[in-house]
Each structure stands twice: as C-alpha cells, then as structure tokens.
DRENDO-1510 file (C-alpha; in Angstrom, 1 decimal, always signed):
<recs>
REC; n; res; u; v; w
REC; 1; MET; -11.7; -4.6; -6.8 .
REC; 2; ILE; -10.4; -1.7; -4.6 .
REC; 3; ALA; -13.8; +0.0; -4.9 .
REC; 4; ALA; -15.3; -2.9; -3.1 .
REC; 5; LEU; -13.2; -1.9; +0.0 .
REC; 6; ARG; -14.5; +1.7; +0.0 .
REC; 7; HIS; -17.7; +2.7; +1.6 .
REC; 8; ALA; -19.1; +4.6; -1.4 .
REC; 9; ALA; -22.3; +2.6; -1.5 .
REC; 10; PRO; -25.0; +2.9; +1.1 .
REC; 11; GLU; -24.8; +0.2; +3.8 .
REC; 12; SER; -27.9; -1.5; +2.4 .
REC; 13; GLU; -26.1; -2.0; -0.9 .
REC; 14; GLN; -22.7; -3.1; +0.5 .
REC; 15; ARG; -21.8; -6.8; +0.6 .
REC; 16; LEU; -19.0; -8.7; +2.2 .
REC; 17; LEU; -16.1; -9.7; +0.0 .
REC; 18; SER; -15.3; -13.3; -0.5 .
REC; 19; HIS; -12.0; -14.5; +0.9 .
REC; 20; GLU; -10.6; -14.5; -2.7 .
REC; 21; GLU; -11.9; -11.0; -3.4 .
REC; 22; LEU; -10.5; -9.6; -0.2 .
REC; 23; GLU; -7.1; -11.3; -0.7 .
REC; 24; ALA; -6.9; -10.0; -4.3 .
REC; 25; ALA; -7.9; -6.5; -3.2 .
REC; 26; LEU; -5.3; -6.4; -0.4 .
REC; 27; ARG; -2.6; -7.8; -2.7 .
REC; 28; ASP; -3.4; -5.1; -5.3 .
REC; 29; ILE; -3.1; -2.4; -2.6 .
REC; 30; GLY; +0.2; -3.9; -1.5 .
REC; 31; ALA; +1.6; -4.1; -5.0 .
REC; 32; ARG; +0.9; -0.4; -5.5 .
REC; 33; ARG; +1.6; +1.1; -2.1 .
REC; 34; TYR; +4.3; -1.2; -0.5 .
REC; 35; HIS; +7.1; +0.8; +1.2 .
REC; 36; ASN; +9.7; -0.4; -1.2 .
REC; 37; LEU; +8.1; +1.8; -3.9 .
REC; 38; HIS; +8.6; +5.0; -1.8 .
REC; 39; PRO; +11.2; +7.3; -3.3 .
REC; 40; PHE; +13.1; +7.6; +0.0 .
REC; 41; HIS; +13.3; +3.8; +0.3 .
REC; 42; ARG; +14.6; +3.5; -3.2 .
REC; 43; LEU; +17.3; +6.1; -2.5 .
REC; 44; LEU; +18.2; +4.3; +0.7 .
REC; 45; HIS; +18.7; +1.0; -1.0 .
REC; 46; ASP; +20.5; +2.5; -4.0 .
REC; 47; GLY; +23.1; +4.0; -1.6 .
REC; 48; GLN; +22.2; +7.6; -2.6 .
REC; 49; LEU; +21.5; +9.0; +0.9 .
REC; 50; SER; +24.0; +10.8; +3.0 .
REC; 51; LYS; +24.9; +9.5; +6.5 .
REC; 52; ASP; +22.9; +12.3; +8.0 .
REC; 53; GLN; +19.8; +11.3; +6.0 .
REC; 54; VAL; +20.1; +7.7; +7.1 .
REC; 55; ARG; +20.6; +8.8; +10.7 .
REC; 56; ALA; +17.5; +11.0; +10.5 .
REC; 57; TRP; +15.6; +8.0; +9.2 .
REC; 58; ALA; +16.9; +5.6; +11.8 .
</recs>
C-alpha cells in the first residue's frame, strides 16, 4: 500500500488511490511513524529524562 504513495512508477503508469486505499496507507504510516514511538517521547513519558532534557525539549 505504501508503495502506491511513492513515485517509483512513470507518471503514465501511476493511478490515483481510492479513498479507502489512501486512508489505509496513511493509517499504516501513522501506526509505524507516529511521534509516540520515538525513543525520546518514550523516555519523556516514562519519566526517565532529567529536568534539563525536558527544558531543552520544551
């Protein structure tokens, strides 16, 4: 599904995604790349950062 979002194919071979395909592709990207999965975010919410690290982030 994600490959459909890339411009790997020549323009003449590309097609628009249906609403359902686009939504599924975007949800897949979100599930894999959402900010809550970032190691810094996990440390922040697990209370493992120092005050200085939180200040630098803010």
